[in-house]
N, C-alpha and C positions, 0 to 999 in steps of 0.2 A: 262755630266752626273754627274761628280764629283762637278762641280760648282753648278748645280742645287740642289744636295743634301746638299751641305754646305749652300746655301741660305735658304732651308727649315729648317735646324737645327738652324741656326742663328734666323731666323724669328720665330720659335717656342718659343726659349728663350725670344724674345723681346715681342711677343704677351702674353706670359704667365706673364711677368713682368708689361707691360704697357697697356694691353688691344688693342683692335683694333683702337679705335680713338687715343690713344697715341702713335702709332707706324706710322712712315712714311717710304716711299722708301728710301728717303735719309738718314734716321736714319739707316735703314737696310744696306744701301750701306757702310756707315762708320763702323758699327759693323762687317760685313762681310769682310771688306777690299777689296771690289769689287767695280769697278766703276758703277756709275748709269747706264751708256749705257748697261754694261754687265747684270745688274739686270733686266732692262726692256727688254733686249733680251730673257730672259727666262720667265719673268713674266710682261706682259705689264701694269698690274695694281695690286694695293695692294690687291684687292679682289681676284685675281687669286692666289696670294701667300698664302693668308690666307685660300683658299680652299684647297691648297695642304698641308698645315700643318694640317688642319681639316682631310683630308684623311689618312694623315700619323697616326694621333691619333686614328682614328677609326680603321685603320687596325691593329695596335698594340693591341688595346682593343680586337678586335674580335679574334686575335690569342690566347690570354690568356683565353677568354671564351670558345672557342672551345677546347682548350687543357684541361681546367678543366672539362667540361661537358662530354666530350668523355671517361673520366675514369670510368664513371658508379658508381654504389654503391648506398647507401641509399640517398634518395633526400635531406635530411637535412644535411648530411654530405658533400653532393656535394655543396649545397649552402653555407655552413660555408667556404669550401675551396675557392669557387668563391668569396666571399666577401673579404677574407683575400688577395687573389691574386690581387684583383682590388685595395685594399689599397697599396700593395707593388708596383704595376705598377704605380699608380698616383704619388707616392712619387719618383720614380726613372725615369720616363719618362716625360721630358719636353713637348714633342709633344702632349701627353696624356692631360696634364693639360691645355695646349694652346687650344686644340680641345674643352675641357669642357668650356672654357671661351669664345671662339669665337662663338661657337654655341648658346651661350646665348646673346651675345652682338651684333653680326653683323647682320645687315638687310641683307636678301637674303641668310644667311647660310642654310646648310642643316639641317637635324634633329638633335635635341640636342644630346650631347655625351651619355647621359643616355640611349638613344634608342639602343646603341650597346649592353647593358648588362641588362637593366631593364626587358625585356620581359623573359629572362631566369630565372631571380630572381622570377618573379610572377609564371612561369611554375613550378619551383622547390618547391616553397612554396604550390601551389595546389597539387602537387604530394606527398609532405610530408604529407599534410592533409589527402589525399586519402589513403596513406599507414598507417595511425594512428600514424604518428610520431609527430604530433603537439596535444597539449592539445585540447580537444574537443571544449572548448570555445573560441579558438584562431581563428580569421578571418584573412585569409592569406592576404587579401587586404591591411589593414592599416600596416601590418608588411612589405609589400613590399615598402609602402610609407616611413616608418621609415628606412628601409634599404637604400633607395635612398637618404634620408638626411644625414645618416651617412657617405655614401661613398662620397657625395658632400661636406661634412665638411673636409674630408681628403684633398680633392683638395684645399680648402681654407687654411687649416692648413699647407699643405706642401708649398704653395706659400708663406705664411708669414714666415714660419720657414726656408727659404733658408739659408745655412750655419750653420744650427743647426746639432744636432746628427742624423746620418743616421738612419732611422727606427723608428724614435720617433713617427711621425704622424700616420704610419702604426700600430706600437705598442699599440697606444691609441685606434684605431679602433678595434684590437684584444681584448683589454679588454672590450670595449663597446659591442662588438657583442658577447662575452661570456655571458654577462649579459642578452642580448636579447634572445640568444638561450636558456639559463636556464629559462627564463621566459615563453617561447612558447613551450617547448618540452613537450612531453608527459611523459617522464621518466627523472630521474635525470641526469644531466650533470655534469661531472666531470671537473674542472679546469684543463686545459692543463699544463703538466709539465714544458713546455718552451713556452714563447709567440710566436704564430705562425708567427707574423710579422718579426721574425728574420730569417726566411727561405729565400733563394735566391730568387730574383724577378722571376716572370714568363715570363715577357715581355721584350723587349728591353730597355736599359738604355738611358740616355740622350746622349751618345755618339754613340749609335747603332741605327741610323735613319733607318726606312724601305726605301727600294729602291722602 
């Protein structure tokens, strides 16, 4: 089990960096310092290993989504907490970034990574509208699309910014989301005293791979 988890962890980093087509089992064998025979004992094909990484990323994402939405409270506040938690997760968990990339690039992959959280975003926006928390002229549907683009941008930003200042990409998302929320809310929104992206991450880090 330790070897399997190690392979998934190494594969997540390789897929995140090089994509599905740019990663081979022989490359993974060298990166993991494990023989190719040991690699194929656990995963007979690259696609199987990619599926394991996708599942790890989805599981980490669902834990964050369920943890945030279980807290309750006003829908718009919950939505803000979810968006910022996703930003922190994307920046700190390489399996999540790899899942986001693999489910777009790999033929035969499962549902795209955004399917793990976008339905909750849509639901929260609809609930916020029903509760009178959104400006009456705001249509929740394009706001959900905009939110998907913002979170997707953090995935790309975090991948390009490896080695940069921790929290930078998530912090940028916090600033952008504050602008979005201010423009859609029915009442004035105060700027947070501290950027929310500096809070501890909700999900596992790159060294805390799901078992």
